[in-house]
C-alpha positions in Angstrom: 63.1 181.1 146.6 61.7 182.1 150.0 58.2 181.4 148.6 59.1 177.8 147.8 60.5 177.1 151.3 57.4 178.5 153.0 55.2 176.6 150.7 57.0 173.3 151.7 56.7 174.2 155.4 53.0 175.2 154.9 52.5 171.9 153.1 54.1 170.0 155.9 52.1 171.8 158.5 48.9 171.1 156.6 49.8 167.4 156.7 50.5 167.5 160.4 47.3 169.4 161.0 45.2 166.9 159.1 46.7 164.1 161.2 45.8 165.9 164.3 42.3 166.3 163.0 42.2 162.6 162.3 43.0 161.8 165.9 40.7 164.5 167.2 37.8 163.0 165.3 37.9 159.4 166.5 35.0 158.1 164.5 37.2 155.9 162.4 38.7 154.4 165.6 35.2 153.7 166.9 34.2 152.1 163.6 37.2 149.9 163.6 36.6 148.9 167.2 33.0 148.0 166.4 34.1 146.0 163.4 36.6 144.0 165.4 34.0 143.3 168.2 31.5 142.1 165.7 34.0 139.8 164.0 35.0 138.5 167.5 31.4 137.9 168.5 30.6 136.1 165.2 33.7 133.8 165.8 32.6 133.0 169.3 29.0 132.2 168.2 30.5 129.9 165.5 32.5 128.1 168.0 29.5 127.7 170.3 27.3 126.4 167.5 29.7 123.7 166.7 28.4 121.8 169.8 30.1 119.3 171.9 31.4 115.8 171.3 29.4 112.7 170.6 26.1 112.5 172.5 25.6 109.7 175.0 22.1 110.1 176.2 18.8 111.8 175.3 16.7 113.6 177.8 13.0 114.2 176.9 11.3 116.9 179.0 7.6 117.5 178.9 6.0 120.6 180.7 9.3 121.2 182.6 9.4 117.6 184.0 11.7 114.9 183.0 9.8 112.4 180.8 12.7 109.9 180.3 16.4 109.4 179.6 17.4 107.1 176.8 20.7 106.0 175.3 21.4 107.5 171.9 23.2 104.4 170.7 20.0 102.2 170.8 17.6 102.7 168.0 14.0 103.1 169.3 10.7 105.0 168.9 9.4 107.0 171.9 5.7 107.7 171.9 5.1 110.6 174.2 1.4 110.6 173.4 -0.6 109.2 170.4 0.1 112.2 168.3 3.8 112.9 169.3 6.6 110.5 168.5 10.4 110.7 168.8 12.8 108.4 167.0 16.4 107.6 167.9 18.2 106.2 164.9 21.9 105.9 164.0 23.0 108.0 166.9 20.6 110.9 166.2 17.3 111.9 167.7 14.4 113.6 165.9 10.7 114.2 166.0 9.0 111.6 163.8 5.5 112.8 164.3 3.8 115.8 165.9 0.3 117.3 165.9 1.5 120.9 166.4 0.1 123.4 163.8 3.2 124.6 162.0 5.3 121.4 162.5 8.5 123.3 163.1 9.8 120.6 165.3 9.7 118.1 162.4 11.7 120.5 160.2 14.3 121.1 162.9 16.1 118.0 161.9 18.2 115.6 163.9 20.3 116.3 166.9 23.4 114.1 167.6 26.0 116.2 169.4 26.2 117.0 173.1 24.4 120.2 173.9 22.0 120.2 171.0 18.3 120.3 171.6 15.1 120.2 169.7 12.0 121.9 171.0 8.3 121.6 170.2 6.7 124.8 171.7 3.0 124.1 171.3 3.4 120.6 173.0 6.0 121.9 175.5 8.5 119.2 174.7 12.2 119.6 174.9 14.7 117.0 173.7 18.3 117.5 174.9 21.3 115.5 173.9 23.8 115.0 176.7 27.4 113.9 176.5 30.0 112.5 178.8 31.6 115.2 180.9 29.4 118.0 179.5 29.3 121.3 181.4 26.1 123.2 181.9 28.0 126.4 182.3 31.3 128.0 183.0 31.9 130.9 185.4 35.1 132.8 185.7 
């Protein structure tokens, strides 16, 4: 009979000991914290990629200088030079033609929400969609 009681006590102590070891070895806590941080970062990036509201104007920058500002509601073709053309159509802006080697700017698609931009690196052209009341940055 005494053996059974000590075995229960020993069993209980072993369980408590393993719990202490679990708290001593905090790798599971670090893993959980890392997982929560990664999920939070993914959620924040998802919200940031959604973009702003409807775009109001389109800014075209060439070599770091403002080339022109256009209303996104008016359909038009903008010819930056004979080999590079932008098109504003149905409230979206996209590269219609470009002479860059890989033509990534043509595959970028259309931008129509405030904060979106399309870039042609070889020709140093940036197209930014701006909206009403858009913030450039938030500090806090």
